[in-house]
N, C-alpha and C positions, 0 to 999 in steps of 0.2 A: 206417239210423241205429242206433247201438248202444242196445240196450234197457238198462233198469236191471239186469236179470238179467246181461247181458253185462258191464256196468260193474262191478257188485259182484263178479262172478266174477273179473274181472281184478284187482281190488283184493285179493281174498282170495289169489289165486295169487301176486301180487307179495309179499304179506305172508309167505306160506309160503316164497317164494324167498329171503327174508332170514334164514331159520332155518338153523342148522348141520345137516348131514346126519343127526345123531343126535337132533335135537330134533323135537318135535311142537308144533303150535299148538292151543290150545283154542278151540273155536268161540265161546265167550263173549268171549274176548280179541280174536279176529279181528274179531268183530262190533263190539265197543266201540271198538277202535282205528281202525276204518275206517268208522264210522257206517253200518253195515249192519244192517237188522232181523234179529234172531237166527233167527227161523223161516224167513225167506227165505234166509238164508245156509245153513242146514241143507239145504234143498232144492237149492240151487246146488251145494254141496259133494258132495251125493249124486250129482248128474248128472256132476260132474267125476270122481267115483270110478268110476262105471259106465263112463265113457269111458277110464279108465286114466290120468288125469292126476294124480289124488290118491289117496293110500292112507290108511287109518285104522288106528289102534292102539286096541284096546279095553281097558277096565279102568283100574286106577290108573296114572297117568302116561300115559294115552291121549290121543289127539287126532288132528290131521290133519297130513299131510306130503305133499310132492310125490312122485309115484311114480317120477319120473325127475329127473336133474339139471336145474336151471333153464335151462341152456344148450341143452338138447334139446327144450324145450317152446316152441313158437312161438305167438305171440299169435293168429294167424289160426286155428290149430287150436282154441284155447280158445273163441274167438268162435263158430266153427262148431258146437261142442258145445252152447253155451248159447243161441245165437240162430238157428241153422240155416244162415244163409248171409250172405255179405258184401255181396252186390249190393243196391243201393238199391231195385230192383224185381225181382220174381220172374222176369221174362222175361230178365233179364241174369245170372241165376245159372248158374254152371257145374255145380254139384252138385244144385241143387234147382229146375231150370228148370220154369216153368209159363208157358204163353202167356197174354197178356192177353186177356180176353174181348172187348174192343172193337177188337182189332187184326186187320185183314184181310191185312196184308202184313208178316209178321215179319221177313223178310229185308231189306225196304226201310224199316223203321220207324226214323226219325231219333231218336226218343226212346230206343229200345232201343240204338241205335248209341252214343249218348253215355253211356248208363248202363253199357254194356259197358266203355267206356274208363274210367269212374269205378271200376267194380268191379276192373278189372285193375290200376289204379294203387293202389287200397287193398290188394289182395292182394299186390302187390309189396312193400309196406312191412310189412304184418301177417304175411305168411308168412316174412319174413326178419328179424323182430325177436323175440328170445327173451325169456323172463321175466327172465333174468339181465340183459339189456340194460335192460329196463324198471326193474328194481331199482336198477341203477347210476345211471340218470338221475333217479330219484326225489329230489326236493328240489333238483335242479340248477336254478340260476337261468336257465341257457341254454335250458331246455326249458319254463320257466313261461310260461303265457299271461298277458297283462296282465289284472289284475283289474278295472281301470277303463279304459274307452276314453275318451280325452280328445278332445273336438272341437277342431278348430283355431279359434283366436280370429278373429273377423271384426271389421274396423274398423266403428265406428258410422258410419252414413250421416249426412252433414250434413243438418240440417233445411232444407228449402226453404221460403222465405217465400212465402206466397200472394200472387199479384198483386192489386194494389188498383186 
């Protein structure tokens, strides 16, 4: 599951992907426009900077910018920087594998088998989706999840008269 750190990091990266190449984003503006706690955002942007996804400009007119074009930064890469791995459980991770303490048969574990498939499906999407693609889809009605799930209406059952 994507952590808040991962979600906020993606929001900040998509924000930066919307800037012109010569522009920088102020941390205060990124935080305010994306509903991200400022201190948390600062820590996230620092992690992204250390990983080479974000660069900073100090002094007057300073701020944050992507270190590479948004077409070259994949969502999966950012999530791995911020959350460590894509897999739902550690034994299904390709890069951060850890066996489960309660598992006697890693090769035959049906839970691990399904989680590997889930991880591979997620990686296929996340490793082939760029920040530029995320930015283009932002606000698109085609990609919006419904905000309210409506239940199908059921017909009222006729009242049964009690036998007398």
